Structure formats: structure tokens, C-alpha cells
PDB file of N, CA, C and O in Angstrom, chain B, residues numbered from 101:
ATOM      1  N   MET B 101     -11.758  32.658 -18.140  1.00  0.00           N
ATOM      2  CA  MET B 101     -12.800  31.585 -16.766  1.00  0.00           C
ATOM      3  C   MET B 101     -12.638  29.864 -17.748  1.00  0.00           C
ATOM      4  O   MET B 101     -12.597  29.606 -18.951  1.00  0.00           O
ATOM      5  N   LEU B 102     -12.598  29.234 -16.828  1.00  0.00           N
ATOM      6  CA  LEU B 102     -12.377  28.236 -17.604  1.00  0.00           C
ATOM      7  C   LEU B 102     -14.239  27.647 -17.488  1.00  0.00           C
ATOM      8  O   LEU B 102     -15.235  27.897 -16.810  1.00  0.00           O
ATOM      9  N   ASP B 103     -13.700  26.460 -19.005  1.00  0.00           N
ATOM     10  CA  ASP B 103     -15.349  26.557 -19.394  1.00  0.00           C
ATOM     11  C   ASP B 103     -15.633  25.457 -17.877  1.00  0.00           C
ATOM     12  O   ASP B 103     -14.713  24.931 -17.252  1.00  0.00           O
ATOM     13  N   PRO B 104     -16.965  25.328 -17.576  1.00  0.00           N
ATOM     14  CA  PRO B 104     -17.368  24.874 -16.242  1.00  0.00           C
ATOM     15  C   PRO B 104     -17.762  23.109 -16.751  1.00  0.00           C
ATOM     16  O   PRO B 104     -18.368  22.373 -15.971  1.00  0.00           O
ATOM     17  N   GLY B 105     -17.336  22.653 -18.067  1.00  0.00           N
ATOM     18  CA  GLY B 105     -17.468  21.217 -18.346  1.00  0.00           C
ATOM     19  C   GLY B 105     -15.668  20.773 -17.952  1.00  0.00           C
ATOM     20  O   GLY B 105     -15.289  19.755 -17.372  1.00  0.00           O
ATOM     21  N   LEU B 106     -14.991  21.671 -18.377  1.00  0.00           N
ATOM     22  CA  LEU B 106     -14.034  21.390 -17.802  1.00  0.00           C
ATOM     23  C   LEU B 106     -13.347  20.553 -16.750  1.00  0.00           C
ATOM     24  O   LEU B 106     -12.744  19.499 -16.547  1.00  0.00           O
ATOM     25  N   LEU B 107     -14.055  22.273 -15.906  1.00  0.00           N
ATOM     26  CA  LEU B 107     -14.074  22.008 -14.284  1.00  0.00           C
ATOM     27  C   LEU B 107     -14.653  20.590 -13.952  1.00  0.00           C
ATOM     28  O   LEU B 107     -14.052  19.755 -13.275  1.00  0.00           O
ATOM     29  N   GLU B 108     -15.829  20.427 -14.482  1.00  0.00           N
ATOM     30  CA  GLU B 108     -16.346  19.191 -13.452  1.00  0.00           C
ATOM     31  C   GLU B 108     -15.396  18.154 -13.747  1.00  0.00           C
ATOM     32  O   GLU B 108     -15.152  17.242 -12.956  1.00  0.00           O
ATOM     33  N   ARG B 109     -14.724  18.310 -15.146  1.00  0.00           N
ATOM     34  CA  ARG B 109     -13.993  17.065 -15.351  1.00  0.00           C
ATOM     35  C   ARG B 109     -12.618  16.576 -14.729  1.00  0.00           C
ATOM     36  O   ARG B 109     -12.041  15.492 -14.810  1.00  0.00           O
ATOM     37  N   ILE B 110     -12.362  17.524 -14.210  1.00  0.00           N
ATOM     38  CA  ILE B 110     -10.950  18.020 -13.894  1.00  0.00           C
ATOM     39  C   ILE B 110     -11.470  17.421 -12.134  1.00  0.00           C
ATOM     40  O   ILE B 110     -11.124  16.274 -11.852  1.00  0.00           O
ATOM     41  N   THR B 111     -12.088  18.048 -11.302  1.00  0.00           N
ATOM     42  CA  THR B 111     -12.972  17.494 -10.326  1.00  0.00           C
ATOM     43  C   THR B 111     -12.579  16.283 -10.401  1.00  0.00           C
ATOM     44  O   THR B 111     -11.510  15.771 -10.068  1.00  0.00           O
ATOM     45  N   VAL B 112     -13.678  15.773 -10.943  1.00  0.00           N
ATOM     46  CA  VAL B 112     -13.569  13.786 -11.312  1.00  0.00           C
ATOM     47  C   VAL B 112     -13.149  13.227 -10.995  1.00  0.00           C
ATOM     48  O   VAL B 112     -13.345  12.413 -10.093  1.00  0.00           O
ATOM     49  N   ARG B 113     -11.853  13.593 -12.060  1.00  0.00           N
ATOM     50  CA  ARG B 113     -10.447  13.593 -12.367  1.00  0.00           C
ATOM     51  C   ARG B 113      -9.676  13.126 -10.762  1.00  0.00           C
ATOM     52  O   ARG B 113      -9.125  12.145 -10.261  1.00  0.00           O
ATOM     53  N   ARG B 114      -9.920  14.021 -10.525  1.00  0.00           N
ATOM     54  CA  ARG B 114      -8.755  14.684  -8.909  1.00  0.00           C
ATOM     55  C   ARG B 114     -10.033  13.322  -8.378  1.00  0.00           C
ATOM     56  O   ARG B 114      -9.938  12.113  -8.587  1.00  0.00           O
ATOM     57  N   ALA B 115     -10.667  13.747  -7.970  1.00  0.00           N
ATOM     58  CA  ALA B 115     -11.638  11.912  -6.979  1.00  0.00           C
ATOM     59  C   ALA B 115     -11.484  11.104  -7.073  1.00  0.00           C
ATOM     60  O   ALA B 115     -11.532  10.499  -6.002  1.00  0.00           O
ATOM     61  N   GLU B 116     -11.120  10.134  -8.448  1.00  0.00           N
ATOM     62  CA  GLU B 116     -10.310   9.298  -9.599  1.00  0.00           C
ATOM     63  C   GLU B 116      -9.483   9.168  -8.847  1.00  0.00           C
ATOM     64  O   GLU B 116      -9.635   8.293  -7.995  1.00  0.00           O
ATOM     65  N   LEU B 117      -8.121  10.075  -8.844  1.00  0.00           N
ATOM     66  CA  LEU B 117      -7.003   9.913  -8.799  1.00  0.00           C
ATOM     67  C   LEU B 117      -6.595   9.599  -6.947  1.00  0.00           C
ATOM     68  O   LEU B 117      -5.809   8.809  -6.424  1.00  0.00           O
ATOM     69  N   ASP B 118      -7.607  10.697  -6.325  1.00  0.00           N
ATOM     70  CA  ASP B 118      -7.733  10.329  -4.600  1.00  0.00           C
ATOM     71  C   ASP B 118      -7.986   8.734  -4.298  1.00  0.00           C
ATOM     72  O   ASP B 118      -7.058   8.121  -3.772  1.00  0.00           O
ATOM     73  N   ALA B 119      -8.905   8.205  -4.532  1.00  0.00           N
ATOM     74  CA  ALA B 119      -9.519   6.941  -5.015  1.00  0.00           C
ATOM     75  C   ALA B 119      -8.137   5.887  -5.058  1.00  0.00           C
ATOM     76  O   ALA B 119      -8.010   4.878  -4.364  1.00  0.00           O
ATOM     77  N   LEU B 120      -7.119   6.424  -6.097  1.00  0.00           N
ATOM     78  CA  LEU B 120      -6.516   5.089  -6.562  1.00  0.00           C
ATOM     79  C   LEU B 120      -5.126   5.430  -5.712  1.00  0.00           C
ATOM     80  O   LEU B 120      -4.194   4.634  -5.603  1.00  0.00           O
ATOM     81  N   GLU B 121      -5.167   6.937  -5.056  1.00  0.00           N
ATOM     82  CA  GLU B 121      -4.003   6.776  -4.159  1.00  0.00           C
ATOM     83  C   GLU B 121      -4.445   6.120  -2.586  1.00  0.00           C
ATOM     84  O   GLU B 121      -3.685   5.647  -1.741  1.00  0.00           O
ATOM     85  N   ASN B 122      -5.754   6.256  -2.534  1.00  0.00           N
ATOM     86  CA  ASN B 122      -5.838   5.598  -0.899  1.00  0.00           C
ATOM     87  C   ASN B 122      -6.037   3.716  -1.360  1.00  0.00           C
ATOM     88  O   ASN B 122      -6.153   2.966  -0.390  1.00  0.00           O
ATOM     89  N   GLN B 123      -6.063   3.112  -2.671  1.00  0.00           N
ATOM     90  CA  GLN B 123      -6.046   1.662  -3.039  1.00  0.00           C
ATOM     91  C   GLN B 123      -4.920   1.921  -2.353  1.00  0.00           C
ATOM     92  O   GLN B 123      -4.886   1.586  -1.169  1.00  0.00           O
ATOM     93  N   LEU B 124      -3.742   2.586  -2.976  1.00  0.00           N
ATOM     94  CA  LEU B 124      -2.248   2.172  -3.498  1.00  0.00           C
ATOM     95  C   LEU B 124      -1.834   2.165  -1.684  1.00  0.00           C
ATOM     96  O   LEU B 124      -1.247   1.307  -1.024  1.00  0.00           O
ATOM     97  N   VAL B 125      -2.341   3.319  -1.330  1.00  0.00           N
ATOM     98  CA  VAL B 125      -1.660   3.121   0.675  1.00  0.00           C
ATOM     99  C   VAL B 125      -2.111   2.030   1.084  1.00  0.00           C
ATOM    100  O   VAL B 125      -1.231   1.584   1.819  1.00  0.00           O
ATOM    101  N   ASP B 126      -3.163   1.148   1.046  1.00  0.00           N
ATOM    102  CA  ASP B 126      -3.999  -0.509   1.433  1.00  0.00           C
ATOM    103  C   ASP B 126      -2.446  -2.003   0.758  1.00  0.00           C
ATOM    104  O   ASP B 126      -1.900  -3.007   1.215  1.00  0.00           O
ATOM    105  N   VAL B 127      -2.413  -1.078  -0.643  1.00  0.00           N
ATOM    106  CA  VAL B 127      -1.385  -2.366  -0.834  1.00  0.00           C
ATOM    107  C   VAL B 127      -0.367  -1.977  -0.728  1.00  0.00           C
ATOM    108  O   VAL B 127       0.328  -2.948  -1.028  1.00  0.00           O
ATOM    109  N   TRP B 128       0.505  -0.892  -0.411  1.00  0.00           N
ATOM    110  CA  TRP B 128       2.065  -0.469   0.350  1.00  0.00           C
ATOM    111  C   TRP B 128       1.542  -1.266   1.499  1.00  0.00           C
ATOM    112  O   TRP B 128       2.123  -2.340   1.656  1.00  0.00           O
ATOM    113  N   ALA B 129       0.554  -0.986   2.362  1.00  0.00           N
ATOM    114  CA  ALA B 129       0.911  -0.986   4.052  1.00  0.00           C
ATOM    115  C   ALA B 129       0.238  -2.953   3.788  1.00  0.00           C
ATOM    116  O   ALA B 129       0.281  -3.522   4.879  1.00  0.00           O
ATOM    117  N   GLU B 130      -0.111  -3.575   3.038  1.00  0.00           N
ATOM    118  CA  GLU B 130      -0.278  -5.101   3.279  1.00  0.00           C
ATOM    119  C   GLU B 130       0.846  -5.575   2.793  1.00  0.00           C
ATOM    120  O   GLU B 130       1.494  -6.257   3.587  1.00  0.00           O
ATOM    121  N   ARG B 131       1.730  -5.285   0.672  1.00  0.00           N
ATOM    122  CA  ARG B 131       3.009  -5.108   1.092  1.00  0.00           C
ATOM    123  C   ARG B 131       3.847  -5.415   1.859  1.00  0.00           C
ATOM    124  O   ARG B 131       4.697  -6.248   1.546  1.00  0.00           O
ATOM    125  N   ASP B 132       3.816  -4.596   3.521  1.00  0.00           N
ATOM    126  CA  ASP B 132       4.909  -4.177   4.584  1.00  0.00           C
ATOM    127  C   ASP B 132       4.292  -5.830   5.313  1.00  0.00           C
ATOM    128  O   ASP B 132       4.976  -6.748   5.763  1.00  0.00           O
ATOM    129  N   GLU B 133       2.791  -5.727   5.201  1.00  0.00           N
ATOM    130  CA  GLU B 133       2.585  -6.462   6.062  1.00  0.00           C
ATOM    131  C   GLU B 133       3.149  -8.225   5.608  1.00  0.00           C
ATOM    132  O   GLU B 133       3.395  -9.047   6.491  1.00  0.00           O
ATOM    133  N   LEU B 134       3.250  -8.486   4.403  1.00  0.00           N
ATOM    134  CA  LEU B 134       3.821  -9.476   4.025  1.00  0.00           C
ATOM    135  C   LEU B 134       5.430  -9.983   4.494  1.00  0.00           C
ATOM    136  O   LEU B 134       5.741 -11.099   4.909  1.00  0.00           O
ATOM    137  N   ALA B 135       6.022  -9.202   4.358  1.00  0.00           N
ATOM    138  CA  ALA B 135       7.228  -8.745   4.060  1.00  0.00           C
ATOM    139  C   ALA B 135       7.756  -9.148   5.778  1.00  0.00           C
ATOM    140  O   ALA B 135       8.527 -10.092   5.949  1.00  0.00           O
ATOM    141  N   VAL B 136       7.398  -8.573   6.603  1.00  0.00           N
ATOM    142  CA  VAL B 136       6.966  -8.930   7.909  1.00  0.00           C
ATOM    143  C   VAL B 136       6.775 -10.349   7.920  1.00  0.00           C
ATOM    144  O   VAL B 136       7.770 -11.044   7.710  1.00  0.00           O
ATOM    145  N   VAL B 137       5.614 -10.930   8.139  1.00  0.00           N
ATOM    146  CA  VAL B 137       5.252 -12.014   7.759  1.00  0.00           C
ATOM    147  C   VAL B 137       6.545 -12.886   7.455  1.00  0.00           C
ATOM    148  O   VAL B 137       7.097 -13.534   8.344  1.00  0.00           O
ATOM    149  N   ASP B 138       6.861 -12.867   6.529  1.00  0.00           N
ATOM    150  CA  ASP B 138       8.224 -13.408   5.568  1.00  0.00           C
ATOM    151  C   ASP B 138       9.374 -13.611   6.297  1.00  0.00           C
ATOM    152  O   ASP B 138      10.339 -14.181   5.787  1.00  0.00           O
ATOM    153  N   GLN B 139       9.382 -13.242   7.339  1.00  0.00           N
ATOM    154  CA  GLN B 139      10.550 -13.157   8.482  1.00  0.00           C
ATOM    155  C   GLN B 139      10.424 -13.647   9.303  1.00  0.00           C
ATOM    156  O   GLN B 139      11.081 -14.311  10.106  1.00  0.00           O
ATOM    157  N   CYS B 140       9.148 -13.209   9.089  1.00  0.00           N
ATOM    158  CA  CYS B 140       8.430 -14.784  11.030  1.00  0.00           C
ATOM    159  C   CYS B 140       9.102 -15.264  11.140  1.00  0.00           C
ATOM    160  O   CYS B 140      10.071 -14.954  11.833  1.00  0.00           O
ATOM    161  N   PRO B 141       8.920 -16.615  10.325  1.00  0.00           N
ATOM    162  CA  PRO B 141       9.149 -17.866  10.394  1.00  0.00           C
ATOM    163  C   PRO B 141      10.685 -18.063  10.082  1.00  0.00           C
ATOM    164  O   PRO B 141      11.094 -19.224  10.094  1.00  0.00           O
ATOM    165  N   ALA B 142      11.894 -16.682   9.706  1.00  0.00           N
ATOM    166  CA  ALA B 142      13.453 -17.183   9.701  1.00  0.00           C
ATOM    167  C   ALA B 142      13.502 -17.085  11.519  1.00  0.00           C
ATOM    168  O   ALA B 142      14.033 -17.843  12.330  1.00  0.00           O
ATOM    169  N   THR B 143      12.936 -16.181  11.660  1.00  0.00           N
ATOM    170  CA  THR B 143      13.512 -15.259  13.027  1.00  0.00           C
ATOM    171  C   THR B 143      12.171 -16.249  14.213  1.00  0.00           C
ATOM    172  O   THR B 143      12.177 -15.537  15.217  1.00  0.00           O
ATOM    173  N   MET B 144      11.513 -17.015  14.396  1.00  0.00           N
ATOM    174  CA  MET B 144      11.311 -17.345  15.206  1.00  0.00           C
ATOM    175  C   MET B 144      11.986 -19.089  15.317  1.00  0.00           C
ATOM    176  O   MET B 144      12.120 -19.758  16.341  1.00  0.00           O
ATOM    177  N   HIS B 145      12.335 -19.488  13.833  1.00  0.00           N
ATOM    178  CA  HIS B 145      13.529 -20.554  14.043  1.00  0.00           C
ATOM    179  C   HIS B 145      14.751 -20.389  14.455  1.00  0.00           C
ATOM    180  O   HIS B 145      15.576 -21.267  14.708  1.00  0.00           O
ATOM    181  N   LEU B 146      14.870 -19.195  14.526  1.00  0.00           N
ATOM    182  CA  LEU B 146      16.561 -18.517  15.651  1.00  0.00           C
ATOM    183  C   LEU B 146      16.163 -18.668  17.007  1.00  0.00           C
ATOM    184  O   LEU B 146      16.968 -18.986  17.883  1.00  0.00           O
ATOM    185  N   VAL B 147      14.609 -18.392  17.282  1.00  0.00           N
ATOM    186  CA  VAL B 147      14.846 -18.149  17.936  1.00  0.00           C
ATOM    187  C   VAL B 147      14.154 -18.855  19.118  1.00  0.00           C
ATOM    188  O   VAL B 147      13.828 -18.523  20.258  1.00  0.00           O
ATOM    189  N   SER B 148      14.088 -19.691  18.553  1.00  0.00           N
ATOM    190  CA  SER B 148      13.925 -21.064  19.184  1.00  0.00           C
ATOM    191  C   SER B 148      14.328 -22.855  19.809  1.00  0.00           C
ATOM    192  O   SER B 148      13.786 -23.862  20.266  1.00  0.00           O
ATOM    193  N   GLY B 149      16.351 -22.000  19.207  1.00  0.00           N
ATOM    194  CA  GLY B 149      17.134 -22.645  19.177  1.00  0.00           C
ATOM    195  C   GLY B 149      17.097 -23.473  18.516  1.00  0.00           C
ATOM    196  O   GLY B 149      17.151 -24.579  19.054  1.00  0.00           O
ATOM    197  N   HIS B 150      16.998 -23.426  17.197  1.00  0.00           N
ATOM    198  CA  HIS B 150      17.352 -24.849  16.308  1.00  0.00           C
ATOM    199  C   HIS B 150      17.619 -23.607  14.616  1.00  0.00           C
ATOM    200  O   HIS B 150      17.326 -24.079  13.517  1.00  0.00           O
ATOM    201  N   GLY B 151      17.855 -22.972  14.661  1.00  0.00           N
ATOM    202  CA  GLY B 151      18.350 -23.101  13.561  1.00  0.00           C
ATOM    203  C   GLY B 151      19.904 -21.796  14.307  1.00  0.00           C
ATOM    204  O   GLY B 151      20.028 -21.071  15.295  1.00  0.00           O
ATOM    205  N   HIS B 152      20.637 -22.109  13.268  1.00  0.00           N
ATOM    206  CA  HIS B 152      22.036 -22.031  12.949  1.00  0.00           C
ATOM    207  C   HIS B 152      22.443 -20.218  12.484  1.00  0.00           C
ATOM    208  O   HIS B 152      21.670 -19.643  11.718  1.00  0.00           O
ATOM    209  N   LEU B 153      23.113 -19.819  12.778  1.00  0.00           N
ATOM    210  CA  LEU B 153      23.569 -18.253  12.536  1.00  0.00           C
ATOM    211  C   LEU B 153      24.782 -18.425  11.537  1.00  0.00           C
ATOM    212  O   LEU B 153      25.388 -17.435  11.126  1.00  0.00           O
TER     213      LEU B 153
END
């Protein structure tokens, strides 16, 4: 049987890692949004007829 203190530390660490995972998901989502926004000016420029391919 594992030490109850060890089980508690494992549980706490798992919760910390879950929170970090959620933050990472948010960071990935924001990065993806910024990548889309970064492409918008070039796309809008081409769509408006002022750009050259």
C-alpha cells in the first residue's frame, strides 16, 4: 500500500498538471488565432484587387 502522503502529493501534482494543460490549450488556441489574423492582411489585399500574385 502506498503512503497516504505520497498519494496526496500525486493527486496535487496531477491537478497542477491538469491546470497547466488547460493553459497550454489556451495558448495553442491564441497562437492559431494570431496565425489566422497574420494572414488576413495579405488575403484582404489580394481580394481587394490591389495585390499581385
